[in-house]
C-alpha positions as CSV (number, residue, x, y, z in Angstrom):
1,X,-0.1,-0.1,0.0
2,X,1.3,3.3,-1.0
3,X,0.6,6.0,1.5
4,X,0.4,9.7,0.8
5,X,0.4,13.0,2.0
6,X,-1.5,15.5,-0.5
7,X,-1.0,19.0,0.4
8,X,-2.4,22.0,-1.7
9,X,-3.6,25.4,-0.7
10,X,-6.5,24.8,-3.6
11,X,-8.9,22.9,-2.0
12,X,-10.5,22.0,-5.3
13,X,-7.2,20.6,-6.6
14,X,-7.1,18.2,-3.3
15,X,-10.4,17.0,-3.9
16,X,-10.0,16.2,-7.9
17,X,-6.4,14.3,-6.8
18,X,-8.3,12.5,-4.1
19,X,-11.0,11.6,-6.0
20,X,-8.3,9.9,-8.7
21,X,-6.6,8.2,-6.1
22,X,-9.6,6.6,-4.2
23,X,-10.2,4.1,-7.0
24,X,-6.8,2.9,-6.8
25,X,-6.3,-0.1,-4.7
26,X,-2.8,0.8,-4.0
27,X,-3.4,4.1,-3.0
28,X,-4.1,5.6,0.7
29,X,-4.3,9.1,1.7
30,X,-3.1,9.6,5.2
31,X,-3.4,13.3,5.2
32,X,-4.6,16.3,3.5
33,X,-3.0,19.5,4.2
34,X,-3.8,23.2,3.2
35,X,-0.9,25.1,4.8
36,X,2.8,24.5,5.8
37,X,1.9,23.9,9.6
38,X,-0.2,21.0,9.0
39,X,2.2,19.8,6.2
40,X,5.1,19.6,8.6
41,X,3.0,18.1,11.3
42,X,1.9,15.3,9.1
43,X,5.1,14.6,7.9
44,X,6.4,14.4,11.3
45,X,3.5,12.1,12.0
46,X,3.6,9.7,8.9
47,X,6.9,7.7,8.0
48,X,7.9,6.2,5.2
49,X,5.2,7.9,2.8
50,X,5.0,10.2,-0.3
51,X,4.4,13.6,0.1
52,X,2.8,15.5,-2.7
53,X,2.9,19.4,-2.2
54,X,2.8,22.4,-4.5
55,X,4.5,25.4,-4.8
56,X,1.6,27.5,-4.8
57,X,1.6,26.9,-0.9
58,X,4.7,29.4,-0.8
59,X,6.4,26.7,1.5
60,X,10.1,26.7,2.4
61,X,10.9,23.8,0.4
62,X,14.2,23.0,1.6
63,X,12.5,22.7,5.2
64,X,10.0,20.1,3.7
65,X,12.6,18.3,1.9
66,X,14.8,17.8,5.0
67,X,11.8,16.9,7.3
68,X,10.8,14.5,4.8
69,X,14.0,12.8,3.9
70,X,14.4,12.6,7.9
71,X,11.2,10.6,8.0
72,X,12.3,8.3,5.5
73,X,9.6,9.7,2.9
74,X,9.7,10.5,-0.7
75,X,8.7,13.9,-2.1
76,X,6.8,14.7,-5.3
77,X,6.3,18.6,-6.1
78,X,3.6,20.1,-7.9
79,X,4.4,22.9,-9.9
80,X,2.2,25.7,-12.0
81,X,2.1,24.9,-15.7
82,X,5.1,27.4,-16.9
83,X,7.3,27.2,-13.9
84,X,10.6,26.1,-13.6
85,X,12.3,24.4,-10.6
86,X,15.9,25.5,-9.4
87,X,18.5,22.8,-10.1
88,X,19.5,22.6,-6.3
89,X,15.7,22.0,-5.5
90,X,15.1,19.5,-8.5
91,X,17.9,17.2,-7.5
92,X,16.7,16.5,-3.9
93,X,12.8,15.8,-5.2
94,X,12.2,12.4,-6.0
95,X,9.1,13.7,-8.7
96,X,8.3,17.0,-10.2
97,X,4.6,17.1,-12.0
98,X,2.7,20.2,-13.3
99,X,-0.6,20.8,-12.2
100,X,-2.2,20.1,-15.5
101,X,-1.1,16.5,-15.1
102,X,-3.9,14.0,-16.2
103,X,-4.9,11.5,-13.6
104,X,-3.3,8.5,-15.0
105,X,-0.2,10.3,-15.5
106,X,-0.4,11.1,-11.7
107,X,-1.0,7.7,-10.8
108,X,1.8,6.6,-12.9
109,X,4.2,9.2,-11.3
110,X,3.2,8.2,-7.6
111,X,4.1,3.9,-8.4
112,X,7.3,5.1,-9.8
113,X,8.2,7.2,-7.1
114,X,7.2,4.4,-4.7
115,X,9.5,1.9,-6.4
116,X,12.3,4.2,-6.1
117,X,12.4,5.8,-9.5
118,X,12.6,9.3,-10.3
119,X,9.8,10.9,-12.4
120,X,9.7,14.3,-14.1
121,X,6.6,15.3,-16.0
122,X,7.0,17.7,-18.9
123,X,3.9,19.6,-20.2
124,X,3.7,19.3,-24.1
125,X,4.5,22.7,-25.4
126,X,2.1,22.5,-28.3
127,X,-0.7,21.2,-26.2
128,X,0.0,24.3,-23.7
129,X,-0.4,26.5,-26.5
130,X,-3.8,25.0,-27.4
131,X,-4.8,25.1,-24.0
132,X,-4.2,28.9,-23.9
133,X,-6.3,29.3,-26.9
134,X,-9.5,27.4,-25.2
135,X,-8.8,29.3,-22.1
136,X,-8.8,32.8,-23.7
137,X,-11.9,31.9,-25.6
138,X,-14.0,30.8,-22.4
139,X,-12.4,33.7,-20.5
140,X,-14.1,36.2,-23.3
141,X,-17.3,34.6,-23.1
142,X,-17.8,34.8,-19.2
143,X,-19.2,38.1,-17.9
144,X,-17.5,39.8,-14.9
145,X,-19.8,38.5,-12.4
146,X,-19.6,34.9,-13.8
147,X,-15.9,35.4,-13.5
148,X,-16.0,36.0,-9.8
149,X,-18.3,33.2,-9.4
150,X,-15.6,30.9,-10.9
151,X,-12.9,32.5,-8.8
152,X,-15.3,31.4,-5.6
153,X,-15.8,27.8,-6.9
154,X,-11.9,27.4,-7.4
155,X,-11.5,28.5,-3.9
156,X,-14.0,25.7,-3.0
157,X,-17.1,28.0,-2.0
158,X,-20.4,26.6,-1.6
159,X,-23.4,28.2,-3.4
160,X,-24.7,29.7,-0.2
161,X,-21.1,31.3,0.8
162,X,-21.0,32.4,-3.1
163,X,-24.6,34.2,-2.6
164,X,-23.6,36.0,0.4
165,X,-20.4,37.2,-0.9
166,X,-22.3,38.5,-4.1
167,X,-25.2,39.7,-2.0
168,X,-27.7,37.8,-3.9
169,X,-29.7,34.6,-3.3
170,X,-28.9,31.1,-3.7
171,X,-30.9,30.5,-6.5
172,X,-29.7,33.3,-8.5
173,X,-26.3,31.4,-8.1
174,X,-27.7,28.4,-9.4
175,X,-28.8,30.1,-12.2
176,X,-25.4,31.8,-13.1
177,X,-24.0,28.2,-12.9
178,X,-26.1,26.9,-15.3
179,X,-24.9,29.4,-17.8
180,X,-21.3,29.2,-16.8
181,X,-21.5,25.4,-17.2
182,X,-22.7,25.9,-20.9
183,X,-20.0,28.3,-21.8
184,X,-17.1,25.9,-20.4
185,X,-18.7,22.6,-21.5
186,X,-18.4,21.1,-17.8
187,X,-21.1,19.6,-16.0
188,X,-20.7,20.5,-12.4
189,X,-18.4,22.5,-10.0
190,X,-15.5,20.1,-9.7
191,X,-15.3,19.9,-13.3
192,X,-15.6,23.6,-13.5
193,X,-12.5,24.2,-11.0
194,X,-10.6,21.6,-12.7
195,X,-11.1,22.8,-15.9
196,X,-10.2,26.6,-14.8
197,X,-6.9,25.4,-13.3
198,X,-6.1,23.5,-16.2
199,X,-6.2,26.5,-18.5
200,X,-3.9,29.0,-17.4
201,X,-5.0,31.8,-18.7
202,X,-8.6,31.4,-17.5
203,X,-7.2,30.6,-14.0
204,X,-5.1,34.2,-14.1
205,X,-8.3,35.9,-15.0
206,X,-10.3,34.2,-12.1
207,X,-7.8,34.9,-9.6
208,X,-8.0,38.6,-10.9
209,X,-11.6,38.3,-10.5
210,X,-11.5,37.2,-6.9
211,X,-8.6,39.7,-5.7
212,X,-11.2,42.5,-7.0
213,X,-14.0,40.9,-5.1
214,X,-12.1,40.7,-2.0
215,X,-11.2,44.5,-2.1
216,X,-14.9,45.2,-2.8
217,X,-16.1,43.4,0.3
218,X,-13.1,44.3,2.6
């Protein structure tokens, strides 16, 4: 059994990864962490595991790797799709994957690392260009209000929470979501969040909309 610590500050990414891994008989998530304090505590608690953590958490990567190595654990770093990893860090990590990695590739990575192999996932440049085109097209179709809702969905907010933040009714949010699903071609909020995170240009636009919303409600 491969025991895993899943650490990411984006709840929807953790949820999506957990859903992918839940159907694998040889995978077991022993802890999910959203910040550095919880991650370091989990690393100290669970020994000889695989630690899957993201650069978006703004961690002290050197500290995480040192603690993981001391616990006899292996580490896999999740990077943003265009992000580069410093050589001194890359040389100490057992695996490096991009956030847009497919579920099957993620499982393959985990199994390889568990066997003591090293895994580096390289995004296909042509595919990334196409992804940006799709993301730009969807971004341009969404209204500012819809983009704010997408930003809140990515943050893991429920319809009730979104309605409160936008000062409207929950049914109104449901109506907006139906329109967003039609424009993006997804069927539910999890697919919407994963679709947004996969398309960097759309994710950036959603993050900007979320920041503007926070300033308005502050």
